[in-house]
N, C-alpha and C positions, 0 to 999 in steps of 0.2 A: 508492400506498407511494412513498416520497422515492429517487430513484434514488442517490444517494448512501450510501444506507445499502443497497445492495448490496455496497460492498468493507468489507474486512475492518478498516481501521483506521476507520471511521466504525461503522462497524455495532459496533464494542467501546465507544464513544464513545456513543450511543444510548442503549445496555443499561443504559450506567453513570450514566449522567445520570437515570436512569426509575429507580434503582435497583436492577436488575434485573443478574444475572448473566451477563455475555459467556458464550457458547459457543463450542467447539472442536469443529466436525464431522470423528475421524476421528483416530485415535492411532497406528494402526495399519498406515501406510503406510512402503513402502520408504525411508525416508528417515530419516536419522542419529538425532531426535525424535521420530519416528514419526507428522509433519504434513506437509501438504501444506505445499510451498512452490513462491514467486511470485517473481516480478519485480514488487516493487512499485517507482516513478517518482514522485517530486514532484510537483504541479503545478506549479509554474514551469517545469521542465525540459519536460512534456506542450508547458504552452504556446511554449517556447522552438523546441521541433520544428516545429511548427505555422505559428513566424513563418518558419524556416528553411525550410517548405517552400511557405509563400505567396510568401519572398523568391525564391526559385528560379524561382519563375512568373515574376515581374516580370522575372525577366531572360530568359525565354524556353524554361526549360527545358522540356523534356516532361512534360505533364499528367498521362499516367495511370501511375504509379509509385506502388508500392505499400509501406511501410517499416515496421519492425517499431521502437516506440519503449519503450525499456529502459534497464534499466544494464547486461544480462548478467548480472547477477549473481541469485541466489536465495536468498531468507530464507525459516524455516519460520514458520507460525503461529505455533507456541509462542515462538518470536524476537520477532517481532513483540509480541506479549500481556506477553511479559519486558522488552522493550523500554519498552512504556506504562508497564508497573510501575515500571520507574524514570523517566524522566520525567519522570511523576505524583508518585512518590516513594511509594507506595501500593503493597501487594501484595495487590491485590484478589482474588479466588474467580475459578477458572473452571470451567464444566460442562461434562465430557468426555463427549461423543453419538457415538453410530455415524458410520460417516461417510454424505455424502450419494449418492447414487447419480449417478453421471457424472463425480465429483469426479478428474482425474490429478491423481497422484503431485504432477508436477512441472509449471512452465511459468515458461519461463525465456524474455524476446524473443535476439535476435539484434539487436543494432542496428549489425552491421558496416556493411550499406548505407546504412542514413541517414547515417554515420559519411563513410565515400568518398566518398556522392556530394553534401550538402551539408554537410558539415564540420560538425555536429550531434554530440555526446557529454551526456551526463546529467550536472550538475554536484553533485547532493547526490545523498545517501546514506542511510540506513533511519534516523540516529537524526535527522539533519537534518527528515526527512520525519515522524516522531513528533515530536521537538518544534515544528516548527507547527503540526501539526495538532490538539497541547494546547494549545499560546498559541492558536491560532483559538478553539477549541470553549470553552475558558475566556473568552475575552470575549466570548461570546455566550451568549444568550437560554436555553437550556442547561445553564447552568455545573455543574461536576460537583463536589459539597462531598467533599473529600476527609477521609475520617474520621483523626482520632487516631490516631499509632500508639504509643499505649503501650504 
């Protein structure tokens, strides 16, 4: 299985490209909209964090440190779905299912250490993540045909 499809945004796009309905697992979590909250990071920010770590190694900084790489902000699954709907200009349907075993209600990284130690911070928000994911998907071989919204 494609490891990229183990992440929410590619999972949604993959299902849509196959003509399938995306799924939301759990709508009864103790969050504002009942769906899980995660800290989403743009792939460019993730790459920049790796470069910052490699630059630190080049400067002779200690090699054995661990950092949370994220924005420090949480976005719900439903907010991601709604954001993709907006970016795509398509109010696609989603299927709401029971929770998956082991999914915690909220996971948000604390990027304070990487900010202090390496001077790194995320530069992109969820809107940019969704826009670039949609654009990249639409330029590839699994382009999604958006139905007319009459």
